[in-house]
C-alpha positions in Angstrom: -42.2 -1.4 14.9 -43.1 -0.6 11.3 -40.7 2.4 11.2 -37.9 0.1 12.5 -38.6 -2.4 9.8 -38.5 0.2 7.1 -35.3 1.6 8.4 -33.7 -1.9 8.5 -34.8 -2.4 4.9 -33.2 0.9 3.8 -30.0 -0.1 5.6 -30.0 -3.5 3.8 -30.7 -1.9 0.4 -27.9 0.6 1.0 -25.4 -2.2 1.9 -26.4 -4.1 -1.3 -25.9 -1.0 -3.4 -22.5 -0.5 -1.9 -21.4 -4.0 -2.8 -22.2 -3.4 -6.5 -21.4 0.3 -6.7 -18.8 1.8 -9.0 -15.1 1.4 -8.0 -13.9 3.6 -5.1 -10.9 5.8 -5.4 -8.6 5.8 -2.4 -6.8 8.9 -1.1 -3.6 7.8 -2.9 -5.3 7.5 -6.2 -5.8 3.7 -6.5 -9.1 2.5 -7.9 -10.1 -1.0 -6.7 -11.6 -3.0 -9.6 -12.1 -6.1 -7.6 -11.2 -7.4 -4.1 -11.7 -10.3 -1.8 -15.3 -9.2 -1.1 -16.7 -8.2 -4.5 -16.3 -9.1 -8.1 -16.6 -5.5 -9.3 -18.3 -4.2 -12.4 -17.2 -5.9 -15.7 -18.5 -6.8 -19.1 -18.0 -10.4 -19.9 -17.0 -11.7 -23.3 -17.1 -15.4 -23.7 -18.4 -17.5 -20.7 -16.6 -19.0 -17.8 -17.8 -20.0 -14.4 -16.5 -16.9 -12.6 -17.6 -16.8 -9.0 -16.5 -15.3 -5.7 -15.1 -18.2 -3.5 -13.0 -18.0 -0.4 -12.1 -14.4 -0.8 -11.1 -14.6 -4.5 -12.8 -14.4 -8.0 -12.3 -17.9 -9.4 -12.8 -19.6 -12.7 -12.0 -23.2 -13.7 -14.2 -24.0 -16.6 -15.3 -22.4 -19.9 -18.9 -22.6 -21.1 -18.2 -23.1 -24.8 -15.1 -22.9 -26.9 -14.5 -19.1 -26.7 -12.0 -17.8 -24.1 -13.6 -15.7 -21.3 -12.7 -12.1 -20.5 -13.9 -9.7 -17.9 -13.6 -6.2 -19.5 -13.5 -2.9 -17.6 -16.2 -0.4 -18.1 -13.6 2.4 -18.3 -10.8 3.1 -20.7 -7.3 4.0 -19.4 -4.3 5.7 -21.0 -1.3 5.9 -18.6 -1.6 3.9 -15.4 -0.2 1.4 -12.9 -1.9 -1.9 -12.1 -1.5 -4.1 -9.0 -3.0 -7.5 -9.3 -2.9 -10.5 -6.9 -3.5 -13.8 -8.7 -3.2 -17.6 -8.2 -3.1 -20.2 -10.9 -2.5 -23.9 -11.2 0.0 -25.5 -13.6 -2.5 -25.8 -16.5 -3.7 -22.2 -16.4 -3.8 -19.9 -19.3 -4.7 -16.4 -18.2 -3.4 -12.9 -18.5 -4.2 -9.2 -18.0 -4.9 -7.4 -21.2 -4.3 -3.6 -21.2 -5.1 -0.7 -23.6 -7.6 -2.8 -25.5 -8.9 -0.8 -28.5 -12.5 -2.1 -28.1 -14.5 -3.9 -25.5 -16.1 -6.6 -27.8 -13.0 -8.4 -29.1 -10.0 -9.1 -26.8 -6.7 -10.5 -28.1 -3.0 -9.7 -28.3 -3.6 -8.0 -31.7 -5.9 -5.2 -30.3 -4.5 -5.1 -26.7 -1.2 -5.6 -24.9 -1.3 -9.0 -23.2 0.6 -9.3 -19.9 0.7 -13.1 -19.9 0.1 -15.7 -17.2 0.9 -19.0 -18.9 3.5 -21.2 -17.4 3.1 -23.9 -20.1 3.1 -21.6 -23.1 4.8 -23.5 -26.0 7.1 -20.5 -26.6 8.1 -19.5 -23.1 9.7 -16.2 -24.3 6.2 -14.8 -24.2 4.9 -16.9 -21.3 4.3 -15.7 -17.7 5.9 -12.3 -17.0 6.0 -11.3 -20.7 4.0 -8.9 -22.8 3.1 -11.0 -25.9 5.0 -9.8 -29.0 6.4 -6.8 -27.2 8.5 -7.8 -24.2 10.2 -11.2 -23.9 11.0 -12.8 -20.6 14.2 -14.9 -20.0 14.2 -17.0 -17.9 10.4 -17.3 -17.6 9.2 -17.2 -13.9 6.7 -19.8 -12.8 3.5 -18.6 -11.2 1.6 -21.8 -10.5 0.6 -23.0 -7.1 1.1 -19.7 -5.1 -0.3 -16.2 -4.8 1.6 -13.7 -7.0 1.6 -10.0 -7.4 1.8 -8.4 -10.8 2.7 -4.7 -11.1 2.2 -3.3 -14.5 3.1 0.3 -15.5 2.1 1.8 -18.9 3.2 5.3 -19.4 3.3 6.6 -23.0 5.3 4.1 -25.0 7.1 2.7 -22.0 6.0 -0.5 -20.3 7.4 -2.1 -17.1 6.2 -5.4 -15.6 7.2 -6.8 -12.3 6.2 -10.2 -10.9 6.6 -10.7 -7.2 9.1 -7.8 -7.1 11.2 -9.1 -10.0 11.3 -7.0 -13.2 10.3 -9.2 -16.1 9.7 -6.5 -18.9 11.0 -3.1 -19.6 10.0 -2.3 -23.2 8.8 0.4 -25.6 5.9 0.1 -28.0 3.4 2.5 -29.6 0.7 0.3 -31.1 -2.0 1.0 -28.5 -2.3 4.4 -26.8 -5.3 3.8 -24.5 -8.1 1.4 -23.9 -9.9 -1.1 -21.7 -8.4 -3.5 -19.2 -9.4 -7.2 -19.3 -8.8 -10.3 -17.2 -8.6 -13.6 -19.1 -9.7 -17.1 -18.3 -8.5 -19.7 -20.8 -7.9 -22.9 -19.0 -6.9 -24.5 -15.6 -7.7 -22.8 -12.4 -7.4 -19.0 -12.2 -8.0 -16.8 -9.2 -7.9 -13.0 -8.8 -7.9 -11.8 -5.2 -7.3 -8.1 -5.8 -7.0 -5.8 -8.9 -6.3 -2.1 -8.5 -5.5 0.6 -11.1 -4.0 4.0 -10.6 -4.2 6.5 -13.5 -1.0 8.5 -14.0 
């Protein structure tokens, strides 16, 4: 009986370790950073109430005045990202790529692929890369599940939202860096985020 109990404990410990282990690489090269069962391994800058809820990583409140970012442990140069997200109308969020450092995240030291339906200047709202690739007309993301596909290869950037190309731009400010998910306001959910190095 004692041996069975030790074996059961080992199985439980192994299962727990798997849940928090480093991202797995699939046969086709995609690395899952988060999915419907686990938050994944991120550094957090600023504080929000991120939690796994109903198969998605959700935030709807800041803890303080600073925006919140979940920052990858790894830096990436050329890659594709696939991200499934849901926001309400008041959400301010985004996916930041090639961030030069992992302590300060903003559109000056990263490329910001925006999720912000109510941005005062909609040319850099949802679907745009802030200060790099404008979007016209700006698509709306609120109230439904969306899929972002982001490709960064050298100086070339392509963004598609739900299969519609929103950005095809060139820029050379940032060559490589970290990935970050932003929470600024409203309700923001990420159901799956994957990256494939190119």
